[in-house]
SEDREN-415298 format. One record per residue: x, y, z negated of N, C-alpha, C, O, CB in turn. Coordinates in steps of 0.05 Angstrom, whole numbers, plus 5000, padded with zeros to 4 digits. Atoms other than C-alpha are relative to their C-alpha. Last residue first. Glycine has a CB too. Example, Ala and Ser with C-alpha at 12.3 -4.5 7.8 and 13.67 -1.06 7.14 Angstrom:
2
{{4984 4976 5001} {5273 4979 4857} {4985 5022 4986} {4995 5044 4982} {5009 5009 5029}},
{{5018 4976 5000} {5246 4910 4844} {5018 5024 5000} {5039 5024 4987} {4980 5001 4975}},
This chain:
189
{{4974 4988 4984} {4869 5393 4508} {4985 5022 5014} {4996 5037 5030} {5018 4977 5024}},
{{4990 4969 5007} {4827 5380 4446} {5015 5014 5018} {5026 5034 5011} {5015 5003 4977}},
{{5020 4988 5019} {4818 5305 4458} {5009 5033 4990} {5030 5037 4976} {4999 4977 4972}},
{{5003 5001 5027} {4873 5280 4506} {4978 5016 4986} {4978 5038 4995} {5023 5006 4992}},
{{5000 4964 5019} {4854 5288 4580} {5002 4988 4968} {4983 4975 4960} {4961 5026 5004}},
{{5032 4992 5017} {4858 5212 4607} {5014 5025 4988} {5036 5028 4978} {4984 4973 4970}},
{{5013 4984 4988} {4918 5199 4647} {4982 5011 4991} {4977 5033 5001} {4995 4994 5016}},
{{4983 4979 5001} {4961 5158 4594} {4985 5028 5025} {4994 5051 5022} {5035 4985 5009}},
{{5000 4994 5025} {4897 5109 4586} {5019 5037 4998} {5010 5059 4991} {5016 4969 4984}},
{{5031 4975 5001} {4896 5100 4658} {4994 5010 4978} {4980 5030 4980} {4969 4988 5007}},
{{5002 4974 4979} {4969 5083 4661} {4974 5010 5001} {4969 5034 5004} {5008 4995 5030}},
{{4987 4984 5021} {4960 5037 4593} {5007 5032 5018} {5008 5055 5010} {5032 4981 4987}},
{{5021 4981 5018} {4900 5006 4631} {5015 5019 4988} {5004 5040 4981} {4984 4986 4977}},
{{5016 4982 4986} {4940 4992 4694} {4983 5016 4980} {4973 5039 4983} {4983 4985 5021}},
{{4985 4986 4993} {4995 4951 4654} {4987 5025 5009} {4997 5046 5004} {5015 4987 5015}},
{{4982 4976 5017} {4946 4916 4623} {5019 5019 5003} {5023 5034 4984} {5011 4993 4985}},
{{5019 4979 5010} {4901 4904 4682} {5015 5014 4976} {5017 5038 4971} {4971 4986 4990}},
{{5001 4983 4984} {4966 4867 4719} {4983 5022 4990} {4991 5045 4993} {4994 4989 5022}},
{{5022 4997 4981} {4955 4808 4673} {5007 5032 5011} {5006 5047 4992} {4966 4995 4983}},
{{5017 4984 5009} {5020 4784 4636} {4987 5015 5019} {5001 5023 5038} {5009 5014 4984}},
{{5019 5009 5020} {5036 4710 4658} {4983 5030 4986} {4961 5029 4978} {5020 4980 4974}},
{{5007 5027 5010} {5100 4718 4689} {4976 5009 4980} {4979 5023 4960} {5028 4982 4985}},
{{5010 5006 5033} {5110 4803 4693} {4990 4969 5005} {4966 4971 5012} {4970 5024 4984}},
{{4977 5018 5010} {5147 4802 4762} {4993 4998 4982} {5007 4982 4970} {5027 5006 5000}},
{{4989 5028 4976} {5086 4823 4809} {5020 4980 4980} {5020 4955 4981} {5026 5015 5033}},
{{5023 5019 5000} {5052 4865 4750} {5011 4969 5015} {5009 4946 5009} {4973 5015 5019}},
{{4994 5017 5027} {5114 4905 4744} {4982 4978 5001} {4991 4956 4996} {4995 5017 4972}},
{{4974 5012 5005} {5114 4924 4814} {5003 4985 4980} {5012 4962 4981} {5019 5015 4997}},
{{5005 5017 4978} {5045 4937 4823} {5019 4983 4994} {5016 4959 4989} {5001 5010 5028}},
{{5015 5020 5013} {5053 4982 4758} {4995 4978 5012} {4986 4961 4997} {4980 5007 4993}},
{{4987 5015 5020} {5113 5017 4790} {4978 4978 4987} {4985 4955 4984} {5011 5022 4977}},
{{4978 5015 4979} {5074 5030 4860} {5010 4985 4971} {5005 4961 4967} {5028 5025 5022}},
{{5011 5030 5004} {5014 5056 4803} {5017 4981 5023} {5008 4959 5027} {4963 4998 5007}},
{{5009 5016 5029} {5062 5108 4784} {4989 4973 5005} {4998 4951 4998} {4977 5015 4983}},
{{4977 5013 5004} {5080 5127 4856} {5003 4989 4974} {5019 4970 4971} {5020 5016 5005}},
{{4992 5019 4984} {5016 5138 4881} {5025 4986 4995} {5031 4964 5003} {5000 5011 5023}},
{{5021 5023 5003} {4995 5176 4821} {5009 4974 5010} {5013 4953 4997} {4975 5007 5016}},
{{4984 5004 5016} {5062 5227 4835} {4977 4972 4991} {4988 4950 4987} {5008 5028 4981}},
{{4969 5006 4994} {5036 5240 4899} {5005 4983 4978} {5004 4959 4983} {5021 5025 5001}},
{{4999 5031 4980} {4964 5243 4881} {5022 4982 5004} {5024 4958 5001} {4996 5005 5028}},
{{5014 4998 4972} {4976 5300 4823} {5008 4969 5017} {5025 4951 5013} {5015 5031 5018}},
{{4993 5015 4989} {4995 5299 4750} {4984 4997 5027} {4960 4992 5026} {5001 4982 4985}},
{{4971 4992 5002} {4997 5359 4696} {5006 4976 5027} {5029 4979 5035} {5019 4995 4963}},
{{4994 4974 4978} {4926 5371 4694} {5038 4995 5023} {5049 5004 5043} {5003 5039 4972}},
{{4983 4979 5005} {4904 5318 4652} {5003 5015 5028} {4993 5011 5050} {5027 4990 4988}},
{{4971 5002 4995} {4841 5282 4666} {5025 5019 5002} {5022 5040 5016} {5001 4990 5021}},
{{4991 5028 5002} {4776 5276 4645} {5028 4991 5005} {5038 4969 4998} {4985 4986 5016}},
{{4983 5005 5024} {4751 5349 4634} {5004 4972 4997} {4995 4964 4975} {4989 5012 4976}},
{{5019 5013 5016} {4692 5344 4691} {5021 4996 4970} {5013 4980 4952} {4987 4968 5017}},
{{5029 4977 5004} {4734 5401 4730} {4988 4986 4980} {4985 4999 4959} {4974 5005 5028}},
{{4996 4967 5018} {4795 5358 4720} {4976 5013 4994} {4966 5015 4972} {5017 5025 5017}},
{{4995 5013 5016} {4763 5288 4752} {5003 5027 4981} {4986 5036 4966} {5022 4979 5007}},
{{5035 4999 5008} {4729 5329 4809} {5010 4989 4964} {4997 4999 4945} {4972 4968 5026}},
{{5014 4967 5008} {4801 5357 4817} {4977 4988 4991} {4970 4997 4969} {4993 5027 5027}},
{{4985 4995 5030} {4831 5277 4809} {4992 5039 4999} {4995 5052 4978} {5049 4990 5002}},
{{5014 5012 5023} {4783 5257 4857} {5013 5009 4981} {5002 5010 4959} {4996 4972 4998}},
{{5022 4998 5001} {4808 5308 4911} {4986 4986 4976} {4971 5000 4962} {4993 4993 5022}},
{{5003 4973 5014} {4873 5297 4891} {4972 5007 5004} {4962 5013 4982} {5019 5023 5011}},
{{4984 5005 5021} {4866 5228 4915} {4996 5021 4981} {4982 5019 4960} {5027 4998 5009}},
{{5028 5011 5013} {4825 5242 4978} {5007 4999 4967} {4990 5010 4953} {4991 4965 5013}},
{{5023 4982 4990} {4883 5284 5004} {4977 4995 4983} {4966 5011 4968} {4993 4995 5029}},
{{5001 4973 5013} {4931 5238 4981} {4979 5014 4993} {4966 5012 4972} {5011 5017 5012}},
{{5007 5008 5022} {4903 5176 5015} {5005 5024 4975} {4988 5029 4957} {5015 4976 4998}},
{{5031 5004 5009} {4894 5218 5074} {4998 4983 4972} {4977 4986 4959} {4982 4981 5025}},
{{5009 4981 5007} {4972 5229 5074} {4969 5007 4995} {4962 5023 4978} {5010 5013 5015}},
{{4987 5000 5029} {4993 5157 5063} {4987 5039 4987} {4981 5048 4965} {5046 4995 5004}},
{{5023 5013 5020} {4942 5149 5121} {5014 5002 4973} {5001 4997 4952} {4990 4965 5007}},
{{5029 4990 5010} {4975 5196 5158} {4981 4994 4993} {4960 5007 4991} {4989 5007 5009}},
{{4995 4969 5007} {5051 5179 5148} {4971 5011 4992} {4965 5021 4971} {5013 5018 5028}},
{{4994 5003 5029} {5031 5110 5165} {4999 5021 4983} {4984 5022 4964} {5024 4992 4997}},
{{5026 5004 5021} {5002 5123 5226} {5009 4997 4969} {4995 5006 4950} {4982 4970 5008}},
{{5015 4966 5013} {5061 5174 5244} {4976 4983 4994} {4961 4994 4978} {4991 5034 5028}},
{{5021 4993 4988} {5105 5113 5246} {4985 5016 4994} {4984 5023 4971} {4989 4988 5002}},
{{4999 4999 4970} {5170 5106 5224} {4976 5005 5015} {4980 5016 5036} {5008 4976 5009}},
{{5020 5010 4984} {5150 5136 5151} {5016 4991 5031} {5025 5010 5043} {4975 5024 5002}},
{{4991 5000 4975} {5206 5160 5103} {4990 4980 5016} {5002 4958 5017} {5024 4999 5000}},
{{5009 4984 4981} {5176 5175 5041} {5003 5002 5027} {4989 5017 5040} {5005 5017 4996}},
{{4983 4974 4983} {5172 5119 4999} {4977 5022 5022} {4954 5023 5030} {5028 4981 5027}},
{{4981 4981 5014} {5125 5084 4951} {5027 5015 5012} {5040 5030 4999} {5009 4987 4979}},
{{5013 4979 5017} {5070 5066 4994} {5020 5022 4974} {5019 5045 4964} {4977 4980 4984}},
{{5019 4979 4986} {5103 5032 5042} {4995 5016 4985} {5007 5037 4987} {4977 4993 5010}},
{{4978 4998 4985} {5150 4984 4989} {4982 5026 5018} {4981 5047 5005} {5011 4969 5016}},
{{4995 4977 5024} {5078 4977 4947} {5025 5008 5014} {5020 5032 5015} {5005 4989 4963}},
{{5008 4983 5002} {5055 4937 5010} {5002 5030 4985} {4994 5053 4990} {4987 4991 5000}},
{{4992 4986 4988} {5109 4894 5013} {4982 5030 5018} {4989 5045 5036} {5013 4982 5011}},
{{4979 5002 4996} {5071 4830 4990} {5007 5027 5024} {4996 5028 5046} {5004 4970 5007}},
{{4984 4996 4970} {4999 4838 4998} {5028 5011 4995} {5030 5035 4996} {4984 5024 5023}},
{{5009 5020 4985} {4960 4809 4934} {5017 5006 5034} {5020 4989 5052} {4964 5002 4999}},
{{4995 5031 5008} {4997 4845 4886} {4992 4974 5009} {4998 4951 5001} {4994 4997 4979}},
{{4973 5006 5003} {4997 4915 4920} {5010 4968 4992} {5027 4955 5004} {5008 5018 4978}},
{{4986 5003 4966} {4929 4904 4948} {5032 4984 4990} {5043 4962 4992} {5007 5045 5022}},
{{5008 5020 4989} {4900 4899 4870} {5020 4995 5032} {5037 4977 5035} {4969 5003 5001}},
{{4979 5016 5014} {4949 4956 4847} {4990 4970 5011} {5008 4954 5019} {4999 5003 4963}},
{{4977 4994 4986} {4916 4999 4901} {5025 4978 4976} {5048 4971 4980} {5004 5043 5002}},
{{5003 5013 4967} {4845 4974 4891} {5032 5002 5001} {5042 4980 5007} {4980 5022 5029}},
{{5004 5025 5001} {4847 4992 4818} {5009 4985 5019} {5023 4965 5016} {4979 4996 4997}},
{{4982 5014 5016} {4873 5055 4822} {5004 4976 5004} {5025 4966 5012} {4995 5001 4979}},
{{4983 4994 4987} {4817 5081 4870} {5030 4982 4990} {5041 4966 5005} {4999 5030 4999}},
{{5008 5014 4986} {4768 5051 4825} {5020 4994 5025} {5024 4973 5036} {4977 5008 5005}},
{{4994 5035 5013} {4799 5080 4765} {4994 4992 5028} {5017 4992 5039} {4975 4983 4970}},
{{4964 5007 5004} {4800 5152 4804} {5002 4977 4992} {5017 4965 5007} {5018 5016 4978}},
{{4986 5008 4981} {4727 5144 4821} {5025 5000 5000} {5036 4983 5013} {4995 5009 5017}},
{{5006 5023 4986} {4701 5128 4758} {5012 4989 5021} {5020 4967 5026} {4978 5000 5006}},
{{4985 5019 5017} {4729 5184 4727} {5006 4971 5008} {5026 4957 5006} {4988 4998 4977}},
{{4979 4996 4990} {4688 5224 4774} {5025 4979 4991} {5040 4967 5006} {5004 5026 4995}},
{{4983 5002 5021} {4623 5192 4765} {5029 5004 5005} {5041 4985 5015} {4996 4976 4989}},
{{5004 4978 5025} {4579 5202 4815} {5019 5008 4977} {5023 5031 4969} {4978 4991 4984}},
{{5005 4996 5030} {4620 5168 4864} {4989 5015 4991} {4998 5038 4992} {5016 5003 4987}},
{{5029 4998 5012} {4609 5188 4931} {4997 4988 4975} {4975 4988 4966} {4980 4988 5017}},
{{5002 4967 4998} {4688 5207 4945} {4963 5003 4995} {4952 5024 4990} {5013 5014 5039}},
{{5004 4987 5032} {4692 5131 4924} {5000 5034 4992} {5002 5046 4970} {5024 4988 4983}},
{{5032 5012 5010} {4673 5102 4992} {5007 5018 4969} {4991 5033 4958} {4995 4952 4997}},
{{5020 4977 4982} {4734 5148 5026} {4974 4991 4983} {4958 5008 4977} {4996 4994 5041}},
{{5001 4979 5011} {4782 5105 4977} {4983 5020 5018} {4989 5042 5011} {5027 5007 4994}},
{{5008 4998 5018} {4755 5042 4990} {4996 5024 4991} {4975 5032 4979} {5010 4988 4990}},
{{5025 5002 4996} {4770 5053 5063} {4979 5007 4971} {4960 5022 4971} {4998 4971 5011}},
{{5011 4975 4992} {4832 5080 5047} {4966 4997 5005} {4949 5014 5001} {5015 5011 5028}},
{{4997 4979 5021} {4854 5019 5012} {4986 5034 5008} {4975 5049 4992} {5036 5001 4995}},
{{5022 5006 5017} {4828 4970 5065} {5002 5015 4970} {4984 5014 4953} {5000 4969 4998}},
{{5029 4994 4988} {4868 5016 5118} {4975 4984 4978} {4953 4995 4975} {4998 4983 5035}},
{{5005 4975 5003} {4929 4997 5073} {4970 5018 5004} {4956 5030 4987} {5018 5008 5017}},
{{5011 4995 5023} {4912 4924 5066} {5000 5035 5008} {4978 5047 5010} {5019 4985 4971}},
{{5027 5005 5018} {4906 4929 5143} {4997 5000 4978} {4975 5009 4972} {4989 4981 5001}},
{{5021 4982 4979} {4971 4970 5165} {4979 4990 4987} {4972 5002 4966} {4999 4993 5036}},
{{5022 4995 5026} {5018 4929 5103} {4979 5026 5017} {4971 5045 5004} {5021 5015 4962}},
{{5007 5027 5029} {5054 4882 5146} {4971 5011 4984} {4950 5001 4977} {5032 4999 4968}},
{{5027 5018 4985} {5055 4933 5202} {4992 4983 4987} {4969 4974 4990} {5004 4986 5026}},
{{5027 4989 4993} {5095 4980 5166} {4971 4989 5005} {4948 4993 4999} {5003 5010 5018}},
{{5015 4989 5027} {5131 4932 5137} {4980 5014 5004} {4957 5010 4995} {5015 5016 4984}},
{{5027 5029 5010} {5148 4905 5207} {4995 5004 4976} {4978 4987 4971} {5009 4964 5001}},
{{5022 5012 4981} {5170 4979 5225} {4991 4975 4997} {4967 4972 4999} {5008 4999 5026}},
{{5019 4988 5014} {5216 4985 5162} {4978 5002 5019} {4956 5000 5007} {5009 5026 4988}},
{{5023 5013 5024} {5249 4921 5183} {4985 5022 4998} {4961 5014 5001} {5012 4990 4966}},
{{4988 4993 5025} {5267 4963 5251} {4992 4976 4977} {4971 4964 4982} {4989 5029 4991}},
{{4989 4997 4996} {5251 4949 5321} {5019 4998 4973} {5042 4989 4972} {4994 5013 5015}},
{{4995 4979 5027} {5187 4913 5309} {5030 5011 5000} {5042 4993 4988} {4996 4983 4967}},
{{5022 4991 5019} {5166 4879 5370} {4999 5022 4974} {4984 5041 4967} {4993 4978 4990}},
{{5013 4990 4979} {5223 4883 5419} {4971 5013 4988} {4960 5035 4992} {4996 4976 5021}},
{{4990 4968 4996} {5262 4872 5357} {4980 5007 5023} {4968 5027 5016} {5038 5005 5010}},
{{5002 4978 5027} {5225 4809 5348} {5009 5019 5003} {4989 5034 5005} {5012 4995 4976}},
{{5029 4994 5000} {5229 4782 5416} {4991 5018 4980} {4981 5040 4983} {4985 4978 4998}},
{{5011 4968 4995} {5301 4796 5411} {4976 5004 5010} {4970 5024 5022} {5016 5015 5019}},
{{5002 4976 5021} {5299 4745 5355} {5001 5027 5016} {4994 5049 5007} {5028 5000 4977}},
{{4974 4994 4994} {5279 4693 5411} {5004 5030 4985} {4991 5051 4991} {5005 4999 5033}},
{{4995 4974 4987} {5211 4666 5389} {5033 5006 5008} {5047 4988 5001} {4989 5022 4979}},
{{4987 5012 4979} {5188 4600 5351} {5008 5021 5025} {5000 5012 5047} {4982 4977 5008}},
{{5015 4992 4977} {5156 4647 5303} {5007 4974 5025} {4989 4973 5043} {5010 5034 5009}},
{{5022 5005 5016} {5197 4612 5243} {4977 5003 5024} {4964 4983 5031} {4998 5021 4974}},
{{5005 5033 5012} {5259 4612 5278} {4975 4983 4999} {4969 4961 5009} {5006 4999 4972}},
{{5004 5008 4967} {5242 4689 5301} {4997 4964 4995} {4976 4951 4997} {5035 5012 5026}},
{{5020 5001 4989} {5231 4699 5231} {4997 4997 5030} {4976 4993 5042} {4990 5017 4991}},
{{5021 5020 5010} {5290 4668 5205} {4977 5009 5014} {4970 4991 5030} {4995 5000 4969}},
{{5000 5037 4990} {5332 4707 5254} {4980 4985 4987} {4963 4974 5001} {5029 4982 4992}},
{{5012 4996 4976} {5299 4781 5230} {5006 4962 5015} {4990 4945 5022} {5019 5032 5018}},
{{4983 5008 4977} {5306 4766 5161} {4993 4999 5027} {4974 4985 5033} {5007 4978 4996}},
{{5005 5021 4977} {5253 4799 5124} {5026 5005 5014} {5036 5025 5023} {4972 5005 5021}},
{{5010 4998 4976} {5286 4841 5070} {4995 4982 5009} {5007 4962 5001} {5010 5010 5015}},
{{4991 4986 4977} {5255 4836 5025} {5035 4994 4999} {5049 4984 4981} {4990 5036 4998}},
{{5006 4967 5008} {5219 4781 4991} {5023 5016 5018} {5036 5005 5036} {5005 5007 4960}},
{{4964 4996 5003} {5245 4703 4999} {5002 5027 4998} {5025 5036 4995} {5021 4990 5026}},
{{4982 5019 5005} {5174 4669 4996} {5027 5006 4988} {5039 4994 4969} {5003 4988 5023}},
{{5002 5021 5024} {5127 4720 5000} {5017 4979 4986} {5018 4976 4962} {4983 4987 5006}},
{{5004 4976 5022} {5160 4764 5049} {4997 4991 4969} {5011 4994 4949} {4972 5015 5007}},
{{4969 5003 5017} {5174 4697 5090} {5007 5016 4978} {5022 5009 4960} {5024 5007 5017}},
{{4987 5019 5009} {5105 4687 5095} {5022 4997 4991} {5029 4984 4971} {4998 4989 5011}},
{{5012 4998 5022} {5083 4757 5109} {5007 4972 4984} {5009 4974 4959} {4971 5008 5005}},
{{4984 4985 5011} {5137 4756 5171} {4982 5001 4964} {4997 5003 4945} {5004 5031 5022}},
{{4972 5012 5005} {5105 4690 5189} {5009 5014 4984} {5015 5004 4962} {5018 4998 5021}},
{{5012 5019 5016} {5034 4724 5200} {5028 4986 4984} {5028 4986 4960} {4981 4979 5020}},
{{5005 4978 5025} {5070 4785 5224} {4986 4982 4987} {4980 4991 4965} {4984 5031 5004}},
{{4981 4986 5014} {5103 4748 5280} {4994 5006 4968} {5009 5001 4949} {5003 5024 5016}},
{{4985 5024 5015} {5042 4704 5294} {5027 5008 4987} {5035 4996 4967} {5006 4977 5022}},
{{5020 5015 5024} {5003 4765 5306} {5014 4984 4993} {5022 4990 4971} {4973 4985 5006}},
{{4998 4971 5025} {5053 4802 5350} {4988 4981 4976} {5000 4972 4956} {4974 5038 5009}},
{{4971 4997 5005} {5061 4737 5395} {4999 5018 4974} {5008 5013 4952} {5018 5013 5028}},
{{4996 5019 5009} {4994 4732 5405} {5020 4996 4982} {5019 4989 4958} {5000 4987 5014}},
{{5012 4996 5030} {4994 4806 5424} {4998 4968 4983} {5000 4970 4959} {4965 5017 5004}},
{{4979 4985 5019} {5050 4796 5472} {4981 5006 4973} {4990 5010 4950} {5014 5031 5015}},
{{4978 5013 5014} {5011 4741 5506} {5015 5010 4977} {5023 4998 4957} {5018 4996 5018}},
{{5010 5023 5012} {4942 4782 5511} {5023 4983 4984} {5024 4979 4959} {4986 4982 5023}},
{{5001 5028 4979} {4982 4837 5546} {4995 4984 4971} {5008 4986 4950} {5037 4989 5024}},
{{5006 5001 4984} {4975 4911 5512} {4988 4970 5011} {4965 4965 5017} {5017 5011 5006}},
{{4989 5001 4972} {5014 4913 5454} {4981 4992 5010} {4968 4977 4996} {5023 4984 5006}},
{{5012 5020 4989} {4973 4933 5384} {5015 4994 5030} {5007 5012 5045} {4969 5007 5001}},
{{5020 5015 4981} {4991 4992 5353} {5002 4977 5012} {5026 4974 5012} {4996 5011 5018}},
{{5021 5004 5005} {5027 5000 5288} {4978 4995 5018} {4957 4984 5012} {4996 5015 4986}},
{{5001 5020 5023} {5097 5000 5300} {4974 4995 5003} {4971 4976 5019} {5008 5011 4970}},
{{4999 4991 5031} {5093 5043 5365} {4998 4978 4992} {4992 4959 5007} {4980 5019 4987}},
{{5030 5011 5011} {5120 5015 5432} {4998 5013 4966} {5016 5015 4949} {4999 4957 4999}},
């Protein structure tokens, strides 16, 4: 069974939804990796059921990140129509950091290149393609430096998301502002 595709039977779908909800709770409280025995106990199922739905920890993580990732892609798609190219870039960066802070596991999926499910790889490729387009527009407008590509930016923003999650009391906006300022084309370039 593909990791991001819902099961066909109603009871299997209910179990999957319960597993994802409990996995999110475990991820928030205990961090990575989500222990399948703990997940099975919390969801009231056998560990074999967990493995049937999510054969690997990575497949579970990708499934947990799928919905927030789709939200990020929707916002990125909408940013294509933003008249100000710099605003479009900032909007996507802010959305990614917000989702990484609000949804544990999103950063780990965005930061790696080894995806188990083709949908995850396709979403990353689309995000990079949109971001490359936004960066190209901003470059033509003289607003962003020439040496940063979408994949670089995705990883840099993952770093901001990580720092914001572990820096107690420091607002994520400070770290994001430093990154954004570093992306701007310096006067005279």
